N, CA, C and O of each residue as an XYZ file, in Angstrom:
332
protein
N       0.328     -1.198      0.256
C      -0.103      0.172     -0.153
C       0.577      1.785     -0.142
O       0.086      2.845     -0.532
N       2.222      1.408      0.618
C       2.541      2.155      0.618
C       2.835      3.192      1.435
O       3.398      4.264      1.212
N       2.383      2.730      2.391
C       2.576      3.339      3.290
C       3.747      3.520      4.330
O       4.411      2.498      4.500
N       4.115      4.596      5.037
C       4.837      4.143      5.845
C       4.436      3.846      7.393
O       3.722      4.417      8.217
N       5.542      2.236      7.387
C       5.116      1.813      9.495
C       4.948      3.031     10.071
O       5.803      3.910     10.181
N       3.879      3.053     10.417
C       3.706      4.146     11.943
C       2.109      4.392     11.969
O       1.335      4.335     11.013
N       1.748      4.761     13.697
C      -0.171      4.497     13.796
C      -0.269      5.706     13.963
O       0.759      6.358     14.143
N      -1.282      6.208     13.952
C      -1.736      7.661     14.473
C      -1.749      7.687     15.497
O      -0.700      7.057     15.638
N      -2.079      7.905     16.560
C      -3.271      7.558     18.198
C      -4.087      7.483     17.702
O      -4.289      6.270     17.749
N      -5.193      8.075     16.932
C      -6.420      8.528     16.844
C      -7.469      6.507     16.068
O      -8.509      5.851     16.134
N      -6.256      6.543     15.538
C      -6.493      5.174     14.633
C      -6.231      3.440     15.306
O      -6.527      2.361     14.792
N      -5.760      3.659     16.245
C      -5.405      2.728     16.873
C      -5.868      2.114     18.509
O      -5.205      2.537     19.457
N      -6.529      1.539     18.667
C      -7.730      1.341     20.098
C      -5.996      1.259     20.659
O      -4.868      1.156     20.176
N      -6.745      1.393     22.133
C      -5.553      1.009     23.358
C      -5.491     -0.449     23.481
O      -4.353     -0.689     23.884
N      -6.259     -1.748     23.311
C      -5.981     -2.685     23.189
C      -5.450     -3.040     22.348
O      -4.678     -3.903     22.767
N      -5.307     -2.881     20.929
C      -4.737     -2.798     19.822
C      -3.115     -2.679     19.952
O      -2.314     -3.568     19.663
N      -2.838     -1.488     20.411
C      -1.453     -1.105     20.762
C      -0.859     -2.091     22.044
O       0.277     -2.477     21.765
N      -1.331     -2.589     23.360
C      -1.405     -3.473     24.142
C      -0.603     -4.424     23.162
O       0.626     -4.484     23.125
N      -1.610     -5.278     22.247
C      -1.678     -6.759     21.739
C      -0.081     -6.689     20.459
O       0.683     -7.611     20.173
N      -0.073     -5.262     19.965
C       0.647     -5.057     18.900
C       2.288     -4.993     19.937
O       3.268     -5.286     19.251
N       2.549     -4.713     21.161
C       3.199     -4.611     21.436
C       4.566     -6.027     22.467
O       5.751     -6.240     22.725
N       2.770     -6.696     22.697
C       3.157     -8.365     22.748
C       4.119     -8.920     21.655
O       5.309     -9.236     21.654
N       3.046     -8.908     20.650
C       3.511     -9.057     19.010
C       4.801     -9.328     18.542
O       5.336    -10.376     18.181
N       5.403     -7.548     18.663
C       6.267     -7.309     18.564
C       7.600     -7.875     19.527
O       8.667     -8.294     19.080
N       7.289     -7.781     20.674
C       8.449     -9.062     21.462
C       8.357    -10.439     21.673
O       8.988    -11.138     22.465
N       7.127    -10.872     20.525
C       7.983    -12.554     19.961
C       6.598    -13.323     20.964
O       6.911    -14.436     21.386
N       5.294    -12.889     21.325
C       4.897    -13.689     22.686
C       4.137    -13.982     21.244
O       4.129    -13.217     20.280
N       3.292    -15.704     21.364
C       2.715    -16.059     20.508
C       1.414    -15.507     20.829
O       1.049    -15.086     21.927
N       0.716    -15.558     19.681
C      -1.239    -15.486     20.024
C      -1.603    -15.911     21.160
O      -2.221    -15.107     21.857
N      -1.385    -17.067     21.621
C      -2.107    -17.821     22.292
C      -1.233    -17.322     23.997
O      -1.768    -17.474     25.095
N      -0.471    -17.003     23.871
C       0.527    -15.927     25.056
C      -0.127    -14.948     25.016
O      -0.766    -15.045     26.063
N      -0.452    -14.003     24.523
C      -0.904    -12.898     24.317
C      -2.388    -12.830     24.500
O      -2.980    -11.769     24.699
N      -3.063    -14.190     24.414
C      -4.199    -14.146     24.785
C      -4.448    -14.621     26.421
O      -5.477    -14.552     27.094
N      -3.184    -15.090     26.753
C      -3.745    -14.924     28.037
C      -3.224    -14.336     29.182
O      -3.449    -14.640     30.354
N      -2.271    -13.180     28.586
C      -1.888    -12.189     29.342
C      -2.364    -10.910     29.445
O      -1.897    -10.091     30.237
N      -3.142    -10.721     28.793
C      -4.522     -9.764     28.167
C      -6.224    -10.388     28.492
O      -7.341     -9.876     28.431
N      -5.841    -11.374     28.753
C      -7.534    -11.458     28.958
C      -8.352    -11.379     27.950
O      -9.446    -10.824     27.852
N      -7.525    -12.183     26.960
C      -8.938    -12.154     25.827
C      -8.622    -13.437     25.206
O      -7.607    -14.106     25.399
N     -10.012    -13.815     24.119
C      -9.450    -14.907     23.354
C      -8.870    -14.774     22.128
O      -8.764    -13.703     21.529
N      -8.369    -16.183     21.612
C      -7.443    -16.272     20.973
C      -8.279    -15.997     19.670
O      -7.385    -16.045     18.825
N      -9.379    -15.752     19.023
C      -9.809    -15.144     18.163
C      -9.899    -13.000     17.940
O      -9.770    -12.210     17.005
N     -10.119    -12.935     19.070
C      -9.928    -11.594     19.427
C      -8.151    -11.081     19.298
O      -7.861    -10.127     18.576
N      -7.154    -11.785     20.026
C      -6.179    -11.564     19.542
C      -5.684    -11.363     17.983
O      -5.162    -10.317     17.599
N      -5.852    -12.182     17.376
C      -6.068    -12.770     15.942
C      -6.982    -11.211     15.233
O      -6.565    -10.375     14.431
N      -7.719    -11.268     15.617
C      -8.097     -9.787     14.903
C      -7.841     -8.510     14.828
O      -7.950     -7.703     13.905
N      -7.289     -8.371     16.523
C      -6.643     -7.260     16.563
C      -5.409     -7.367     15.770
O      -5.258     -6.236     15.309
N      -4.422     -8.130     15.352
C      -3.329     -8.375     15.199
C      -3.420     -8.000     13.724
O      -2.545     -7.349     13.151
N      -4.833     -8.571     12.990
C      -5.412     -8.152     11.636
C      -5.188     -6.529     11.349
O      -4.315     -5.904     10.748
N      -6.232     -6.197     11.971
C      -6.690     -5.056     12.536
C      -5.551     -3.657     12.064
O      -5.705     -2.673     11.340
N      -4.274     -4.233     12.974
C      -2.828     -3.344     13.361
C      -2.072     -3.553     12.277
O      -1.131     -2.768     12.159
N      -2.232     -4.619     11.197
C      -1.232     -4.798     10.437
C      -2.093     -4.218      9.395
O      -1.549     -3.696      8.422
N      -2.954     -4.238      9.456
C      -3.999     -4.027      7.772
C      -3.908     -2.228      7.988
O      -4.005     -1.555      6.962
N      -3.739     -1.565      9.225
C      -3.429     -0.357      9.689
C      -1.636      0.236      8.927
O      -1.079      1.278      8.579
N      -1.429     -0.890      8.995
C       0.392     -0.381      8.925
C       0.493     -1.195      7.521
O       1.588     -1.706      7.284
N      -0.430     -1.345      6.677
C      -0.114     -1.474      5.300
C       0.708     -3.113      4.728
O       1.234     -3.435      3.663
N       0.456     -3.918      6.160
C       1.582     -5.334      5.621
C       0.407     -6.435      5.930
O      -0.481     -6.372      6.780
N       0.612     -7.195      5.221
C       0.366     -8.525      4.937
C       0.068     -9.504      6.394
O      -0.961     -9.851      6.974
N       1.321     -9.700      6.594
C       1.581    -10.741      8.298
C       2.270    -10.122      8.992
O       2.638     -9.045      8.523
N       2.847    -10.555     10.648
C       3.773    -11.042     11.149
C       5.048    -10.821     10.343
O       5.882     -9.991     10.706
N       5.153    -11.349      9.567
C       6.500    -11.889      8.367
C       6.973    -10.493      8.083
O       8.158    -10.263      8.321
N       6.130     -9.406      7.549
C       6.062     -7.890      6.603
C       6.680     -7.147      8.377
O       7.673     -6.460      8.135
N       6.488     -7.138      9.299
C       6.830     -6.357      9.997
C       8.669     -6.396     10.646
O       9.303     -7.278     11.225
N       9.006     -5.102     10.234
C      10.133     -5.308     10.477
C      10.890     -5.043     12.240
O      11.534     -4.176     12.830
N      10.525     -5.887     12.409
C      10.826     -6.370     14.068
C      11.515     -5.460     14.572
O      11.102     -4.648     15.400
N      13.238     -5.549     13.865
C      14.030     -5.146     14.697
C      13.925     -3.333     14.650
O      13.742     -2.546     15.579
N      14.022     -3.211     13.937
C      13.794     -1.557     13.320
C      12.427     -1.159     14.710
O      12.613     -0.435     15.688
N      11.058     -1.943     14.330
C      10.060     -1.495     15.108
C      10.105     -1.539     16.824
O       9.343     -0.977     17.610
N      11.517     -2.590     17.161
C      11.672     -2.404     18.624
C      12.175     -1.651     18.850
O      11.647     -0.942     19.707
N      13.642     -1.151     18.271
C      14.315     -0.219     18.402
C      13.367      1.244     18.317
O      13.421      2.180     19.116
N      13.013      1.197     17.823
C      12.128      3.083     17.625
C      11.173      2.638     18.506
O      11.653      2.863     19.617
N       9.858      2.025     18.666
C       9.124      1.760     19.658
C       9.086      1.285     20.809
O       8.199      1.647     21.582
N      10.101      0.308     21.205
C       9.952     -0.497     22.280
C      10.925      0.086     23.139
O      10.689      0.517     24.268
N      12.239      0.082     22.451
C      13.569      0.796     23.543
C      13.220      1.448     23.517
O      13.266      1.657     24.729
N      12.520      2.641     22.972
C      12.666      3.818     23.911
C      11.452      3.775     25.313
O      10.493      3.087     25.661
N      12.213      4.971     25.794
C      11.341      5.035     27.150
C       9.965      5.633     26.932
O       9.202      5.529     27.893
N       9.663      6.034     26.217
C       7.823      6.246     25.411
C       7.242      5.064     24.881
O       6.019      4.977     24.769
N       8.027      4.120     24.536
C       6.747      3.024     24.184
C       6.497      3.048     22.689
O       7.139      3.472     21.727
N       5.686      2.625     22.796
C       4.549      3.105     21.622
C       3.462      4.175     21.518
O       2.516      4.082     20.736
N       3.657      5.197     22.356
C       3.199      6.106     22.568
C       3.271      7.538     21.092
O       2.669      8.495     20.604
N       4.867      6.433     20.968
C       5.297      7.816     19.940
C       5.265      7.235     18.436
O       5.821      7.672     17.427
N       4.127      5.692     18.676
C       4.328      5.351     16.519
C       2.980      6.492     16.764
O       2.170      6.699     17.668
N       3.331      7.200     15.114
C       2.291      8.280     14.313
C       2.729      7.961     12.554
O       3.774      7.421     12.191
N       1.743      8.406     11.748
C       2.248      8.046     11.121
C       2.940      9.397     10.270
O       3.704      9.206      9.324
């Protein structure tokens, strides 16, 4: 889709951010579901939604190390995700 990876705070829910952060850390969908107390289909739905918002087809398309360093590695975390 040609979009630069990034999310404006208005286009993503707090739960999507939480799920995405755990996915970036390498958590499985099952572990994310357990940790955030939602069903496995709900986790899959959140991940699908956030990948769509990033213009990506799947987890393998996420540049993990770059996103980790930029959004997780800093003290601000995912709060700085902007388009």
